[in-house]
N, C-alpha and C positions, 0 to 999 in steps of 0.2 A: 279180778280187778280190785285194786285197793282204794278205799274211800278216804279222801283227804278231808280232814276237819280242821278248822281254825278255832283256836280258843282265844277269846279276848277276855282280858281281866276287866272287871268293872271300872277300875281306875283309868284304863286306856280309853274306854268308851266315854267316860266323863271328860277326859282331857280333850278328846276329839270334839265333843259337844261344846266344851268351853271355848276351844279355838274357833269353832264355827260361830258361836254367839259373839265372841269378841270381834271377829272380822266383820260380821254383820253390823255390829254397833259402830265400828269405824267407818263402814260404808255409809250408813245412815247419817252419821255425824259430819263427815268430811267430803262426801261425794261431790257436792256443788263446788266447793273450794278447789278440790283437786282437778275437777273437769275444767275449771277456768285456767288453772295452771297448765294443764295439757294444751288447752287452746292457745294460750299465749306462746308456748314453745312451738307448736306445730302449725298454727294458723289454719286449721282445717277441723271443723266440728266433728265430722265422722271419724277422722283419724284420731282426734282427741278422745272420743268415746272408746275406740279400740285400745288406745294407750292406757286409758283408765282401767278398762277391764283387765288388761295384761298386768297392770300394776297391782290390782287387788288380788289377782291370782298369785302373784309373787308374795304379797303380804300373807296370804293364806298358807302358802308352802313354807315360808320363812318365819312364820309367827313365833316359833320357838327360839329364834335367834335374837328377838328383841330383849335387850338386857336392862332397859329402863334407865340408861345413862342419859338419854335425852327425852324430851317430851314425846309422846306418841305421835303428835302432829308433826314434829320435826322428823321423826323416823319415817313416817308415811310420806311426807313431802320429799324426803331424800329418795325414796324408792320411786315415786312418781317422776321426779325430775330426771333421775338416771334412766328410767324407761324411755322418757321422751328423748333424751340425748342419744340413746341407743338407736332410736328410730331415725333421728336426724343424721346419724352417721351412715346409715345404709345407702348403698348405691341407688336403690330405687327412689329414695326420698330426694337425694341430691339431684337426680335427673328430672325431677318433677317440676312443673311450672306452677307456682303458687301466686295467685293474685287475690289478696284478701280485701274485701270491702267491709265497711261497718254494717252494711245491710246483711252480710252473711253471718252475723252473730246469732247464736241460738235463740229461739223464742223464749227459753226459760229465763233469759236475762231481762230485767225490767228496761223499758225504753229509756235511753239516756236523754238528758236535756242538752242544749247546745254546748254548754261549757264542758260537760262530760264527753261529748262527741269529740271535741277538739283535743281534750286530754287523752282520750283513748286512741285517737289517730296518732298523736305524737308518741305515745308509749309504744304502739305497734311499729313505729318507724325506728325505734331504738335498736341497737344491736342486741343479740340474745343475752349476752352477759349483763347488759344494763336492764333489759326487760325483766329478767328473772329476779334480780335483787329488788327492783322496784315493787314487783308483785309480792314477793315474799315478805317484804318489810311493811308495805302499806295495805295490802289486801289480806294477807294471812296473819299479820301482826307478829311475825317472828323478829327476835332481836338479832343484832349483828353476830353474836356468838352462835346462835342457832342456824342462821343462814350460812355461816362459815362451815359448820358441820355438814350441812346439806350439800354444799358445793365443793367441799374438801379444799378450802382456801383459808387464809387467816382472817380474823376479824378486821384487821387493818385493810386487807384487800377488799373486803365487803364495804367498808366505810369509803374507800376510794372510788369503788364502782358506783356507790350511791351518790356520792358528791358529783362525779362526772355525769351521771344520768340526770340528776336534778338540774345541773347547769345546762345540759342539752335541752331538757324539757322547757326550762325557762326561756332559753333563746328561741326555741321553736314557737312557743306560745306567745311570746312578746314580739315575734316577727324578726328577731335577729338572726344572723347566720351562724352556723356552727362549722368550724373548720377542723374538727377533730376526726 
């Protein structure tokens, strides 16, 4: 019987350790923001946690593909958003009944005041395309170009989505009707 041995170069071990350290740093730095993004897409806390885990697994396996063309937060947001969109496309998810109440928000979120509750409810009622740009712009602080890269659309499309979302929010919060 022949013994199989694997030889690892010190550089390969160091690269693996570096990848692990960098992914751990990304997880610590962006976990809460990315979990909120998953929750906005999926409207289910447990499913959002699963999507986040799957996203960080993708980050770990694809870490070498990060070219530094965009900020790492933009790259990470793109992976998380695409993972959530993949889940939304599944037949299992489409046939699922989702009724989200503000009471179902995770305990890790600070309790909102009355104004925040109204705003959060109005945001959750927006279509997905509107919700995602609002969250990326105002919660994650991405600019229109970064959002465009994440969503694979033009910055002009992002600006239009933001404008429409803001108009809808204003109409909803001021008691007006929205016929769009």
